[in-house]
N, CA, C and O atoms as a Maestro MAE file, in Angstrom:
{
 s_m_m2io_version
 :::
 2.0.0
}

f_m_ct {
 s_m_title
 :::
 protein
 m_atom[336] {
  # First column is atom index #
  i_m_mmod_type
  r_m_x_coord
  r_m_y_coord
  r_m_z_coord
  i_m_residue_number
  s_m_chain_name
  s_m_pdb_residue_name
  s_m_pdb_atom_name
  i_m_atomic_number
  :::
  1 25 -103.257 64.039 202.745 1 A "UNK " " N  " 7
  2 3 -103.289 62.610 202.492 1 A "UNK " " CA " 6
  3 2 -104.591 62.036 203.031 1 A "UNK " " C  " 6
  4 15 -104.993 62.346 204.153 1 A "UNK " " O  " 8
  5 25 -105.237 61.219 202.254 2 A "UNK " " N  " 7
  6 3 -106.503 60.596 202.631 2 A "UNK " " CA " 6
  7 2 -106.225 59.399 203.550 2 A "UNK " " C  " 6
  8 15 -105.690 58.385 203.102 2 A "UNK " " O  " 8
  9 25 -106.584 59.517 204.822 3 A "UNK " " N  " 7
  10 3 -106.298 58.430 205.766 3 A "UNK " " CA " 6
  11 2 -107.377 57.352 205.770 3 A "UNK " " C  " 6
  12 15 -107.210 56.314 206.411 3 A "UNK " " O  " 8
  13 25 -108.480 57.585 205.063 4 A "UNK " " N  " 7
  14 3 -109.560 56.602 205.004 4 A "UNK " " CA " 6
  15 2 -109.595 55.869 203.671 4 A "UNK " " C  " 6
  16 15 -110.605 55.250 203.336 4 A "UNK " " O  " 8
  17 25 -108.531 55.925 202.918 5 A "UNK " " N  " 7
  18 3 -108.541 55.317 201.593 5 A "UNK " " CA " 6
  19 2 -108.526 53.796 201.675 5 A "UNK " " C  " 6
  20 15 -108.024 53.204 202.631 5 A "UNK " " O  " 8
  21 25 -109.082 53.197 200.661 6 A "UNK " " N  " 7
  22 3 -109.092 51.743 200.540 6 A "UNK " " CA " 6
  23 2 -108.629 51.377 199.140 6 A "UNK " " C  " 6
  24 15 -108.643 52.198 198.223 6 A "UNK " " O  " 8
  25 25 -108.231 50.157 199.005 7 A "UNK " " N  " 7
  26 3 -107.832 49.652 197.695 7 A "UNK " " CA " 6
  27 2 -109.068 49.209 196.921 7 A "UNK " " C  " 6
  28 15 -110.032 48.730 197.518 7 A "UNK " " O  " 8
  29 25 -109.051 49.362 195.609 8 A "UNK " " N  " 7
  30 3 -110.214 48.975 194.802 8 A "UNK " " CA " 6
  31 2 -110.401 47.463 194.760 8 A "UNK " " C  " 6
  32 15 -109.481 46.703 195.061 8 A "UNK " " O  " 8
  33 25 -111.594 47.040 194.385 9 A "UNK " " N  " 7
  34 3 -111.922 45.605 194.315 9 A "UNK " " CA " 6
  35 2 -111.022 44.840 193.359 9 A "UNK " " C  " 6
  36 15 -110.728 43.668 193.594 9 A "UNK " " O  " 8
  37 25 -110.580 45.481 192.286 10 A "UNK " " N  " 7
  38 3 -109.769 44.794 191.283 10 A "UNK " " CA " 6
  39 2 -108.329 44.568 191.740 10 A "UNK " " C  " 6
  40 15 -107.609 43.779 191.127 10 A "UNK " " O  " 8
  41 25 -107.902 45.235 192.792 11 A "UNK " " N  " 7
  42 3 -106.524 45.105 193.292 11 A "UNK " " CA " 6
  43 2 -106.322 43.697 193.829 11 A "UNK " " C  " 6
  44 15 -107.062 43.255 194.708 11 A "UNK " " O  " 8
  45 25 -105.325 42.990 193.307 12 A "UNK " " N  " 7
  46 3 -105.073 41.629 193.782 12 A "UNK " " CA " 6
  47 2 -103.645 41.474 194.312 12 A "UNK " " C  " 6
  48 15 -103.074 40.384 194.290 12 A "UNK " " O  " 8
  49 25 -103.088 42.580 194.783 13 A "UNK " " N  " 7
  50 3 -101.756 42.555 195.379 13 A "UNK " " CA " 6
  51 2 -101.831 42.371 196.885 13 A "UNK " " C  " 6
  52 15 -102.864 41.974 197.423 13 A "UNK " " O  " 8
  53 25 -100.742 42.659 197.548 14 A "UNK " " N  " 7
  54 3 -100.640 42.529 198.998 14 A "UNK " " CA " 6
  55 2 -100.899 43.872 199.661 14 A "UNK " " C  " 6
  56 15 -100.332 44.887 199.255 14 A "UNK " " O  " 8
  57 25 -101.745 43.884 200.672 15 A "UNK " " N  " 7
  58 3 -101.969 45.077 201.468 15 A "UNK " " CA " 6
  59 2 -100.969 45.058 202.616 15 A "UNK " " C  " 6
  60 15 -101.025 44.190 203.487 15 A "UNK " " O  " 8
  61 25 -100.050 46.027 202.610 16 A "UNK " " N  " 7
  62 3 -99.028 46.104 203.647 16 A "UNK " " CA " 6
  63 2 -99.611 46.633 204.952 16 A "UNK " " C  " 6
  64 15 -100.622 47.336 204.953 16 A "UNK " " O  " 8
  65 25 -98.972 46.291 206.049 17 A "UNK " " N  " 7
  66 3 -99.397 46.786 207.355 17 A "UNK " " CA " 6
  67 2 -98.822 48.167 207.645 17 A "UNK " " C  " 6
  68 15 -99.395 48.933 208.420 17 A "UNK " " O  " 8
  69 25 -97.683 48.486 207.016 18 A "UNK " " N  " 7
  70 3 -97.011 49.765 207.250 18 A "UNK " " CA " 6
  71 2 -96.685 50.434 205.921 18 A "UNK " " C  " 6
  72 15 -96.538 49.777 204.891 18 A "UNK " " O  " 8
  73 25 -96.578 51.737 205.972 19 A "UNK " " N  " 7
  74 3 -96.136 52.515 204.823 19 A "UNK " " CA " 6
  75 2 -94.630 52.709 204.886 19 A "UNK " " C  " 6
  76 15 -93.930 52.005 205.614 19 A "UNK " " O  " 8
  77 25 -94.138 53.680 204.111 20 A "UNK " " N  " 7
  78 3 -92.708 53.933 204.127 20 A "UNK " " CA " 6
  79 2 -92.322 55.056 203.182 20 A "UNK " " C  " 6
  80 15 -93.147 55.572 202.428 20 A "UNK " " O  " 8
  81 25 -91.058 55.421 203.239 21 A "UNK " " N  " 7
  82 3 -90.501 56.446 202.374 21 A "UNK " " CA " 6
  83 2 -90.119 55.812 201.042 21 A "UNK " " C  " 6
  84 15 -89.422 54.798 201.007 21 A "UNK " " O  " 8
  85 25 -90.579 56.415 199.947 22 A "UNK " " N  " 7
  86 3 -90.309 55.877 198.608 22 A "UNK " " CA " 6
  87 2 -89.571 56.930 197.796 22 A "UNK " " C  " 6
  88 15 -89.903 58.115 197.837 22 A "UNK " " O  " 8
  89 25 -88.558 56.475 197.052 23 A "UNK " " N  " 7
  90 3 -87.755 57.354 196.206 23 A "UNK " " CA " 6
  91 2 -88.114 57.137 194.744 23 A "UNK " " C  " 6
  92 15 -88.308 56.001 194.309 23 A "UNK " " O  " 8
  93 25 -88.201 58.214 193.994 24 A "UNK " " N  " 7
  94 3 -88.405 58.131 192.556 24 A "UNK " " CA " 6
  95 2 -87.207 57.411 191.953 24 A "UNK " " C  " 6
  96 15 -86.063 57.763 192.239 24 A "UNK " " O  " 8
  97 25 -87.458 56.419 191.133 25 A "UNK " " N  " 7
  98 3 -86.369 55.594 190.607 25 A "UNK " " CA " 6
  99 2 -85.515 56.316 189.583 25 A "UNK " " C  " 6
  100 15 -84.436 55.833 189.240 25 A "UNK " " O  " 8
  101 25 -85.960 57.448 189.089 26 A "UNK " " N  " 7
  102 3 -85.181 58.191 188.103 26 A "UNK " " CA " 6
  103 2 -84.555 59.452 188.701 26 A "UNK " " C  " 6
  104 15 -83.360 59.692 188.528 26 A "UNK " " O  " 8
  105 25 -85.352 60.255 189.398 27 A "UNK " " N  " 7
  106 3 -84.863 61.538 189.877 27 A "UNK " " CA " 6
  107 2 -84.391 61.549 191.309 27 A "UNK " " C  " 6
  108 15 -83.665 62.458 191.711 27 A "UNK " " O  " 8
  109 25 -84.786 60.555 192.093 28 A "UNK " " N  " 7
  110 3 -84.358 60.476 193.472 28 A "UNK " " CA " 6
  111 2 -85.219 61.226 194.466 28 A "UNK " " C  " 6
  112 15 -84.999 61.106 195.671 28 A "UNK " " O  " 8
  113 25 -86.210 62.008 193.998 29 A "UNK " " N  " 7
  114 3 -87.124 62.676 194.929 29 A "UNK " " CA " 6
  115 2 -87.828 61.612 195.749 29 A "UNK " " C  " 6
  116 15 -87.989 60.478 195.300 29 A "UNK " " O  " 8
  117 25 -88.249 61.980 196.956 30 A "UNK " " N  " 7
  118 3 -88.899 60.981 197.808 30 A "UNK " " CA " 6
  119 2 -90.143 61.554 198.456 30 A "UNK " " C  " 6
  120 15 -90.316 62.768 198.563 30 A "UNK " " O  " 8
  121 25 -91.011 60.635 198.887 31 A "UNK " " N  " 7
  122 3 -92.245 61.017 199.573 31 A "UNK " " CA " 6
  123 2 -92.680 59.846 200.452 31 A "UNK " " C  " 6
  124 15 -92.460 58.681 200.122 31 A "UNK " " O  " 8
  125 25 -93.296 60.184 201.567 32 A "UNK " " N  " 7
  126 3 -93.801 59.173 202.500 32 A "UNK " " CA " 6
  127 2 -95.171 58.685 202.029 32 A "UNK " " C  " 6
  128 15 -96.043 59.489 201.699 32 A "UNK " " O  " 8
  129 25 -95.353 57.376 202.000 33 A "UNK " " N  " 7
  130 3 -96.628 56.775 201.621 33 A "UNK " " CA " 6
  131 2 -97.191 55.990 202.796 33 A "UNK " " C  " 6
  132 15 -96.447 55.390 203.571 33 A "UNK " " O  " 8
  133 25 -98.517 56.003 202.917 34 A "UNK " " N  " 7
  134 3 -99.129 55.154 203.936 34 A "UNK " " CA " 6
  135 2 -99.167 53.711 203.419 34 A "UNK " " C  " 6
  136 15 -98.739 53.439 202.297 34 A "UNK " " O  " 8
  137 25 -99.671 52.806 204.228 35 A "UNK " " N  " 7
  138 3 -99.659 51.383 203.858 35 A "UNK " " CA " 6
  139 2 -100.465 51.093 202.588 35 A "UNK " " C  " 6
  140 15 -100.052 50.267 201.774 35 A "UNK " " O  " 8
  141 25 -101.595 51.754 202.410 36 A "UNK " " N  " 7
  142 3 -102.436 51.522 201.232 36 A "UNK " " CA " 6
  143 2 -101.736 52.053 199.979 36 A "UNK " " C  " 6
  144 15 -101.694 51.380 198.949 36 A "UNK " " O  " 8
  145 25 -101.191 53.258 200.078 37 A "UNK " " N  " 7
  146 3 -100.483 53.851 198.933 37 A "UNK " " CA " 6
  147 2 -99.253 53.033 198.557 37 A "UNK " " C  " 6
  148 15 -98.986 52.822 197.374 37 A "UNK " " O  " 8
  149 25 -98.511 52.577 199.547 38 A "UNK " " N  " 7
  150 3 -97.325 51.776 199.274 38 A "UNK " " CA " 6
  151 2 -97.700 50.451 198.615 38 A "UNK " " C  " 6
  152 15 -96.998 49.977 197.722 38 A "UNK " " O  " 8
  153 25 -98.789 49.866 199.049 39 A "UNK " " N  " 7
  154 3 -99.264 48.628 198.428 39 A "UNK " " CA " 6
  155 2 -99.574 48.848 196.953 39 A "UNK " " C  " 6
  156 15 -99.175 48.049 196.106 39 A "UNK " " O  " 8
  157 25 -100.282 49.928 196.648 40 A "UNK " " N  " 7
  158 3 -100.611 50.240 195.252 40 A "UNK " " CA " 6
  159 2 -99.370 50.626 194.464 40 A "UNK " " C  " 6
  160 15 -99.230 50.240 193.304 40 A "UNK " " O  " 8
  161 25 -98.476 51.377 195.074 41 A "UNK " " N  " 7
  162 3 -97.246 51.779 194.386 41 A "UNK " " CA " 6
  163 2 -96.447 50.545 193.959 41 A "UNK " " C  " 6
  164 15 -96.005 50.458 192.813 41 A "UNK " " O  " 8
  165 25 -96.265 49.608 194.861 42 A "UNK " " N  " 7
  166 3 -95.516 48.391 194.518 42 A "UNK " " CA " 6
  167 2 -96.236 47.577 193.449 42 A "UNK " " C  " 6
  168 15 -95.593 46.971 192.592 42 A "UNK " " O  " 8
  169 25 -97.548 47.560 193.493 43 A "UNK " " N  " 7
  170 3 -98.340 46.882 192.461 43 A "UNK " " CA " 6
  171 2 -98.087 47.529 191.095 43 A "UNK " " C  " 6
  172 15 -97.886 46.836 190.098 43 A "UNK " " O  " 8
  173 25 -98.099 48.855 191.065 44 A "UNK " " N  " 7
  174 3 -97.834 49.598 189.829 44 A "UNK " " CA " 6
  175 2 -96.421 49.328 189.335 44 A "UNK " " C  " 6
  176 15 -96.214 49.111 188.141 44 A "UNK " " O  " 8
  177 25 -95.456 49.338 190.231 45 A "UNK " " N  " 7
  178 3 -94.068 49.114 189.824 45 A "UNK " " CA " 6
  179 2 -93.874 47.693 189.302 45 A "UNK " " C  " 6
  180 15 -93.116 47.482 188.355 45 A "UNK " " O  " 8
  181 25 -94.544 46.725 189.903 46 A "UNK " " N  " 7
  182 3 -94.475 45.356 189.388 46 A "UNK " " CA " 6
  183 2 -95.036 45.254 187.986 46 A "UNK " " C  " 6
  184 15 -94.451 44.602 187.121 46 A "UNK " " O  " 8
  185 25 -96.176 45.901 187.758 47 A "UNK " " N  " 7
  186 3 -96.782 45.903 186.419 47 A "UNK " " CA " 6
  187 2 -95.887 46.624 185.420 47 A "UNK " " C  " 6
  188 15 -95.803 46.229 184.257 47 A "UNK " " O  " 8
  189 25 -95.220 47.679 185.874 48 A "UNK " " N  " 7
  190 3 -94.303 48.422 185.005 48 A "UNK " " CA " 6
  191 2 -93.113 47.554 184.596 48 A "UNK " " C  " 6
  192 15 -92.704 47.563 183.435 48 A "UNK " " O  " 8
  193 25 -92.569 46.818 185.536 49 A "UNK " " N  " 7
  194 3 -91.440 45.934 185.243 49 A "UNK " " CA " 6
  195 2 -91.851 44.863 184.238 49 A "UNK " " C  " 6
  196 15 -91.106 44.561 183.305 49 A "UNK " " O  " 8
  197 25 -93.033 44.293 184.429 50 A "UNK " " N  " 7
  198 3 -93.533 43.284 183.484 50 A "UNK " " CA " 6
  199 2 -93.643 43.883 182.083 50 A "UNK " " C  " 6
  200 15 -93.275 43.247 181.096 50 A "UNK " " O  " 8
  201 25 -94.147 45.102 182.010 51 A "UNK " " N  " 7
  202 3 -94.291 45.766 180.718 51 A "UNK " " CA " 6
  203 2 -92.923 46.049 180.096 51 A "UNK " " C  " 6
  204 15 -92.739 45.842 178.896 51 A "UNK " " O  " 8
  205 25 -91.967 46.517 180.893 52 A "UNK " " N  " 7
  206 3 -90.623 46.818 180.394 52 A "UNK " " CA " 6
  207 2 -89.907 45.560 179.908 52 A "UNK " " C  " 6
  208 15 -89.048 45.636 179.030 52 A "UNK " " O  " 8
  209 25 -90.253 44.409 180.471 53 A "UNK " " N  " 7
  210 3 -89.646 43.148 180.057 53 A "UNK " " CA " 6
  211 2 -90.308 42.587 178.798 53 A "UNK " " C  " 6
  212 15 -89.856 41.583 178.246 53 A "UNK " " O  " 8
  213 25 -91.373 43.234 178.351 54 A "UNK " " N  " 7
  214 3 -92.081 42.768 177.172 54 A "UNK " " CA " 6
  215 2 -93.010 41.605 177.446 54 A "UNK " " C  " 6
  216 15 -93.392 40.887 176.522 54 A "UNK " " O  " 8
  217 25 -93.378 41.407 178.691 55 A "UNK " " N  " 7
  218 3 -94.225 40.282 179.067 55 A "UNK " " CA " 6
  219 2 -95.672 40.682 179.315 55 A "UNK " " C  " 6
  220 15 -96.474 39.870 179.778 55 A "UNK " " O  " 8
  221 25 -96.004 41.923 179.008 56 A "UNK " " N  " 7
  222 3 -97.346 42.413 179.310 56 A "UNK " " CA " 6
  223 2 -98.367 41.929 178.284 56 A "UNK " " C  " 6
  224 15 -98.035 41.548 177.162 56 A "UNK " " O  " 8
  225 25 -99.611 41.961 178.720 57 A "UNK " " N  " 7
  226 3 -100.730 41.667 177.837 57 A "UNK " " CA " 6
  227 2 -101.781 42.749 178.066 57 A "UNK " " C  " 6
  228 15 -101.561 43.666 178.856 57 A "UNK " " O  " 8
  229 25 -102.904 42.653 177.393 58 A "UNK " " N  " 7
  230 3 -103.937 43.678 177.526 58 A "UNK " " CA " 6
  231 2 -104.411 43.829 178.967 58 A "UNK " " C  " 6
  232 15 -104.671 44.942 179.425 58 A "UNK " " O  " 8
  233 25 -104.521 42.723 179.675 59 A "UNK " " N  " 7
  234 3 -104.997 42.774 181.064 59 A "UNK " " CA " 6
  235 2 -104.001 43.499 181.963 59 A "UNK " " C  " 6
  236 15 -104.397 44.333 182.776 59 A "UNK " " O  " 8
  237 25 -102.711 43.191 181.825 60 A "UNK " " N  " 7
  238 3 -101.723 43.838 182.690 60 A "UNK " " CA " 6
  239 2 -101.590 45.321 182.378 60 A "UNK " " C  " 6
  240 15 -101.364 46.125 183.282 60 A "UNK " " O  " 8
  241 25 -101.725 45.689 181.123 61 A "UNK " " N  " 7
  242 3 -101.681 47.106 180.754 61 A "UNK " " CA " 6
  243 2 -102.893 47.830 181.319 61 A "UNK " " C  " 6
  244 15 -102.780 48.955 181.804 61 A "UNK " " O  " 8
  245 25 -104.049 47.186 181.255 62 A "UNK " " N  " 7
  246 3 -105.280 47.779 181.784 62 A "UNK " " CA " 6
  247 2 -105.175 47.989 183.296 62 A "UNK " " C  " 6
  248 15 -105.561 49.042 183.802 62 A "UNK " " O  " 8
  249 25 -104.655 46.995 184.019 63 A "UNK " " N  " 7
  250 3 -104.530 47.146 185.469 63 A "UNK " " CA " 6
  251 2 -103.470 48.176 185.826 63 A "UNK " " C  " 6
  252 15 -103.610 48.870 186.833 63 A "UNK " " O  " 8
  253 25 -102.414 48.293 185.030 64 A "UNK " " N  " 7
  254 3 -101.418 49.336 185.261 64 A "UNK " " CA " 6
  255 2 -102.070 50.707 185.151 64 A "UNK " " C  " 6
  256 15 -101.850 51.569 186.002 64 A "UNK " " O  " 8
  257 25 -102.860 50.911 184.123 65 A "UNK " " N  " 7
  258 3 -103.560 52.196 183.948 65 A "UNK " " CA " 6
  259 2 -104.531 52.461 185.093 65 A "UNK " " C  " 6
  260 15 -104.635 53.590 185.573 65 A "UNK " " O  " 8
  261 25 -105.242 51.423 185.530 66 A "UNK " " N  " 7
  262 3 -106.162 51.579 186.660 66 A "UNK " " CA " 6
  263 2 -105.388 51.991 187.915 66 A "UNK " " C  " 6
  264 15 -105.829 52.859 188.668 66 A "UNK " " O  " 8
  265 25 -104.245 51.368 188.126 67 A "UNK " " N  " 7
  266 3 -103.422 51.702 189.285 67 A "UNK " " CA " 6
  267 2 -102.925 53.136 189.242 67 A "UNK " " C  " 6
  268 15 -102.957 53.840 190.251 67 A "UNK " " O  " 8
  269 25 -102.471 53.564 188.087 68 A "UNK " " N  " 7
  270 3 -102.020 54.948 187.933 68 A "UNK " " CA " 6
  271 2 -103.163 55.926 188.169 68 A "UNK " " C  " 6
  272 15 -102.983 56.948 188.831 68 A "UNK " " O  " 8
  273 25 -104.333 55.616 187.629 69 A "UNK " " N  " 7
  274 3 -105.501 56.480 187.840 69 A "UNK " " CA " 6
  275 2 -105.898 56.530 189.309 69 A "UNK " " C  " 6
  276 15 -106.244 57.593 189.825 69 A "UNK " " O  " 8
  277 25 -105.849 55.386 189.984 70 A "UNK " " N  " 7
  278 3 -106.164 55.335 191.408 70 A "UNK " " CA " 6
  279 2 -105.205 56.245 192.177 70 A "UNK " " C  " 6
  280 15 -105.624 57.022 193.035 70 A "UNK " " O  " 8
  281 25 -103.915 56.139 191.858 71 A "UNK " " N  " 7
  282 3 -102.905 56.924 192.567 71 A "UNK " " CA " 6
  283 2 -103.083 58.411 192.286 71 A "UNK " " C  " 6
  284 15 -102.982 59.239 193.191 71 A "UNK " " O  " 8
  285 25 -103.347 58.739 191.033 72 A "UNK " " N  " 7
  286 3 -103.541 60.138 190.638 72 A "UNK " " CA " 6
  287 2 -104.704 60.762 191.417 72 A "UNK " " C  " 6
  288 15 -104.636 61.922 191.823 72 A "UNK " " O  " 8
  289 25 -105.757 59.990 191.618 73 A "UNK " " N  " 7
  290 3 -106.950 60.472 192.326 73 A "UNK " " CA " 6
  291 2 -106.725 60.553 193.832 73 A "UNK " " C  " 6
  292 15 -107.138 61.525 194.464 73 A "UNK " " O  " 8
  293 25 -106.078 59.552 194.413 74 A "UNK " " N  " 7
  294 3 -105.975 59.449 195.864 74 A "UNK " " CA " 6
  295 2 -104.807 60.206 196.482 74 A "UNK " " C  " 6
  296 15 -104.876 60.597 197.647 74 A "UNK " " O  " 8
  297 25 -103.749 60.417 195.731 75 A "UNK " " N  " 7
  298 3 -102.619 61.199 196.248 75 A "UNK " " CA " 6
  299 2 -101.891 61.849 195.072 75 A "UNK " " C  " 6
  300 15 -100.837 61.375 194.648 75 A "UNK " " O  " 8
  301 25 -102.462 62.942 194.545 76 A "UNK " " N  " 7
  302 3 -101.867 63.602 193.378 76 A "UNK " " CA " 6
  303 2 -100.425 64.050 193.598 76 A "UNK " " C  " 6
  304 15 -99.611 64.000 192.675 76 A "UNK " " O  " 8
  305 25 -100.106 64.487 194.815 77 A "UNK " " N  " 7
  306 3 -98.736 64.938 195.088 77 A "UNK " " CA " 6
  307 2 -97.754 63.780 194.951 77 A "UNK " " C  " 6
  308 15 -96.721 63.915 194.296 77 A "UNK " " O  " 8
  309 25 -98.069 62.650 195.562 78 A "UNK " " N  " 7
  310 3 -97.187 61.480 195.466 78 A "UNK " " CA " 6
  311 2 -97.110 60.984 194.036 78 A "UNK " " C  " 6
  312 15 -96.051 60.549 193.584 78 A "UNK " " O  " 8
  313 25 -98.234 61.045 193.316 79 A "UNK " " N  " 7
  314 3 -98.231 60.645 191.910 79 A "UNK " " CA " 6
  315 2 -97.224 61.481 191.134 79 A "UNK " " C  " 6
  316 15 -96.444 60.949 190.344 79 A "UNK " " O  " 8
  317 25 -97.241 62.801 191.362 80 A "UNK " " N  " 7
  318 3 -96.319 63.689 190.645 80 A "UNK " " CA " 6
  319 2 -94.865 63.411 190.998 80 A "UNK " " C  " 6
  320 15 -93.992 63.488 190.133 80 A "UNK " " O  " 8
  321 25 -94.597 63.092 192.252 81 A "UNK " " N  " 7
  322 3 -93.230 62.836 192.697 81 A "UNK " " CA " 6
  323 2 -92.715 61.486 192.188 81 A "UNK " " C  " 6
  324 15 -91.559 61.376 191.779 81 A "UNK " " O  " 8
  325 25 -93.562 60.476 192.214 82 A "UNK " " N  " 7
  326 3 -93.087 59.115 191.953 82 A "UNK " " CA " 6
  327 2 -93.425 58.557 190.564 82 A "UNK " " C  " 6
  328 15 -92.660 57.756 190.026 82 A "UNK " " O  " 8
  329 25 -94.537 58.958 189.985 83 A "UNK " " N  " 7
  330 3 -95.046 58.233 188.828 83 A "UNK " " CA " 6
  331 2 -95.238 59.066 187.565 83 A "UNK " " C  " 6
  332 15 -95.435 58.502 186.488 83 A "UNK " " O  " 8
  333 25 -95.187 60.379 187.668 84 A "UNK " " N  " 7
  334 3 -95.432 61.224 186.506 84 A "UNK " " CA " 6
  335 2 -94.203 61.347 185.641 84 A "UNK " " C  " 6
  336 15 -94.235 62.027 184.615 84 A "UNK " " O  " 8
  :::
 }
 m_bond[335] {
  # First column is bond index #
  i_m_from
  i_m_to
  i_m_order
  :::
  1 1 2 1
  2 2 3 1
  3 3 4 2
  4 3 5 1
  5 5 6 1
  6 6 7 1
  7 7 8 2
  8 7 9 1
  9 9 10 1
  10 10 11 1
  11 11 12 2
  12 11 13 1
  13 13 14 1
  14 14 15 1
  15 15 16 2
  16 15 17 1
  17 17 18 1
  18 18 19 1
  19 19 20 2
  20 19 21 1
  21 21 22 1
  22 22 23 1
  23 23 24 2
  24 23 25 1
  25 25 26 1
  26 26 27 1
  27 27 28 2
  28 27 29 1
  29 29 30 1
  30 30 31 1
  31 31 32 2
  32 31 33 1
  33 33 34 1
  34 34 35 1
  35 35 36 2
  36 35 37 1
  37 37 38 1
  38 38 39 1
  39 39 40 2
  40 39 41 1
  41 41 42 1
  42 42 43 1
  43 43 44 2
  44 43 45 1
  45 45 46 1
  46 46 47 1
  47 47 48 2
  48 47 49 1
  49 49 50 1
  50 50 51 1
  51 51 52 2
  52 51 53 1
  53 53 54 1
  54 54 55 1
  55 55 56 2
  56 55 57 1
  57 57 58 1
  58 58 59 1
  59 59 60 2
  60 59 61 1
  61 61 62 1
  62 62 63 1
  63 63 64 2
  64 63 65 1
  65 65 66 1
  66 66 67 1
  67 67 68 2
  68 67 69 1
  69 69 70 1
  70 70 71 1
  71 71 72 2
  72 71 73 1
  73 73 74 1
  74 74 75 1
  75 75 76 2
  76 75 77 1
  77 77 78 1
  78 78 79 1
  79 79 80 2
  80 79 81 1
  81 81 82 1
  82 82 83 1
  83 83 84 2
  84 83 85 1
  85 85 86 1
  86 86 87 1
  87 87 88 2
  88 87 89 1
  89 89 90 1
  90 90 91 1
  91 91 92 2
  92 91 93 1
  93 93 94 1
  94 94 95 1
  95 95 96 2
  96 95 97 1
  97 97 98 1
  98 98 99 1
  99 99 100 2
  100 99 101 1
  101 101 102 1
  102 102 103 1
  103 103 104 2
  104 103 105 1
  105 105 106 1
  106 106 107 1
  107 107 108 2
  108 107 109 1
  109 109 110 1
  110 110 111 1
  111 111 112 2
  112 111 113 1
  113 113 114 1
  114 114 115 1
  115 115 116 2
  116 115 117 1
  117 117 118 1
  118 118 119 1
  119 119 120 2
  120 119 121 1
  121 121 122 1
  122 122 123 1
  123 123 124 2
  124 123 125 1
  125 125 126 1
  126 126 127 1
  127 127 128 2
  128 127 129 1
  129 129 130 1
  130 130 131 1
  131 131 132 2
  132 131 133 1
  133 133 134 1
  134 134 135 1
  135 135 136 2
  136 135 137 1
  137 137 138 1
  138 138 139 1
  139 139 140 2
  140 139 141 1
  141 141 142 1
  142 142 143 1
  143 143 144 2
  144 143 145 1
  145 145 146 1
  146 146 147 1
  147 147 148 2
  148 147 149 1
  149 149 150 1
  150 150 151 1
  151 151 152 2
  152 151 153 1
  153 153 154 1
  154 154 155 1
  155 155 156 2
  156 155 157 1
  157 157 158 1
  158 158 159 1
  159 159 160 2
  160 159 161 1
  161 161 162 1
  162 162 163 1
  163 163 164 2
  164 163 165 1
  165 165 166 1
  166 166 167 1
  167 167 168 2
  168 167 169 1
  169 169 170 1
  170 170 171 1
  171 171 172 2
  172 171 173 1
  173 173 174 1
  174 174 175 1
  175 175 176 2
  176 175 177 1
  177 177 178 1
  178 178 179 1
  179 179 180 2
  180 179 181 1
  181 181 182 1
  182 182 183 1
  183 183 184 2
  184 183 185 1
  185 185 186 1
  186 186 187 1
  187 187 188 2
  188 187 189 1
  189 189 190 1
  190 190 191 1
  191 191 192 2
  192 191 193 1
  193 193 194 1
  194 194 195 1
  195 195 196 2
  196 195 197 1
  197 197 198 1
  198 198 199 1
  199 199 200 2
  200 199 201 1
  201 201 202 1
  202 202 203 1
  203 203 204 2
  204 203 205 1
  205 205 206 1
  206 206 207 1
  207 207 208 2
  208 207 209 1
  209 209 210 1
  210 210 211 1
  211 211 212 2
  212 211 213 1
  213 213 214 1
  214 214 215 1
  215 215 216 2
  216 215 217 1
  217 217 218 1
  218 218 219 1
  219 219 220 2
  220 219 221 1
  221 221 222 1
  222 222 223 1
  223 223 224 2
  224 223 225 1
  225 225 226 1
  226 226 227 1
  227 227 228 2
  228 227 229 1
  229 229 230 1
  230 230 231 1
  231 231 232 2
  232 231 233 1
  233 233 234 1
  234 234 235 1
  235 235 236 2
  236 235 237 1
  237 237 238 1
  238 238 239 1
  239 239 240 2
  240 239 241 1
  241 241 242 1
  242 242 243 1
  243 243 244 2
  244 243 245 1
  245 245 246 1
  246 246 247 1
  247 247 248 2
  248 247 249 1
  249 249 250 1
  250 250 251 1
  251 251 252 2
  252 251 253 1
  253 253 254 1
  254 254 255 1
  255 255 256 2
  256 255 257 1
  257 257 258 1
  258 258 259 1
  259 259 260 2
  260 259 261 1
  261 261 262 1
  262 262 263 1
  263 263 264 2
  264 263 265 1
  265 265 266 1
  266 266 267 1
  267 267 268 2
  268 267 269 1
  269 269 270 1
  270 270 271 1
  271 271 272 2
  272 271 273 1
  273 273 274 1
  274 274 275 1
  275 275 276 2
  276 275 277 1
  277 277 278 1
  278 278 279 1
  279 279 280 2
  280 279 281 1
  281 281 282 1
  282 282 283 1
  283 283 284 2
  284 283 285 1
  285 285 286 1
  286 286 287 1
  287 287 288 2
  288 287 289 1
  289 289 290 1
  290 290 291 1
  291 291 292 2
  292 291 293 1
  293 293 294 1
  294 294 295 1
  295 295 296 2
  296 295 297 1
  297 297 298 1
  298 298 299 1
  299 299 300 2
  300 299 301 1
  301 301 302 1
  302 302 303 1
  303 303 304 2
  304 303 305 1
  305 305 306 1
  306 306 307 1
  307 307 308 2
  308 307 309 1
  309 309 310 1
  310 310 311 1
  311 311 312 2
  312 311 313 1
  313 313 314 1
  314 314 315 1
  315 315 316 2
  316 315 317 1
  317 317 318 1
  318 318 319 1
  319 319 320 2
  320 319 321 1
  321 321 322 1
  322 322 323 1
  323 323 324 2
  324 323 325 1
  325 325 326 1
  326 326 327 1
  327 327 328 2
  328 327 329 1
  329 329 330 1
  330 330 331 1
  331 331 332 2
  332 331 333 1
  333 333 334 1
  334 334 335 1
  335 335 336 2
  :::
 }
}
């Protein structure tokens, strides 16, 4: 796990002070995320919910993809457990 990671400039969510254990919403597998990863994960899940509700636009889809790419690059194992 990269302990020096930072959130990208385009991220406009909340940076949490603490990380936590996150469970895959479909399979139940879990993995521990640091505060930066958890912040991005929740941002991705919020964008996913907006998309599932049919409220997405080109900008929200683009930021969702950016978030997924960020996660894939910064913690591939967590990406596979939670988002793949």
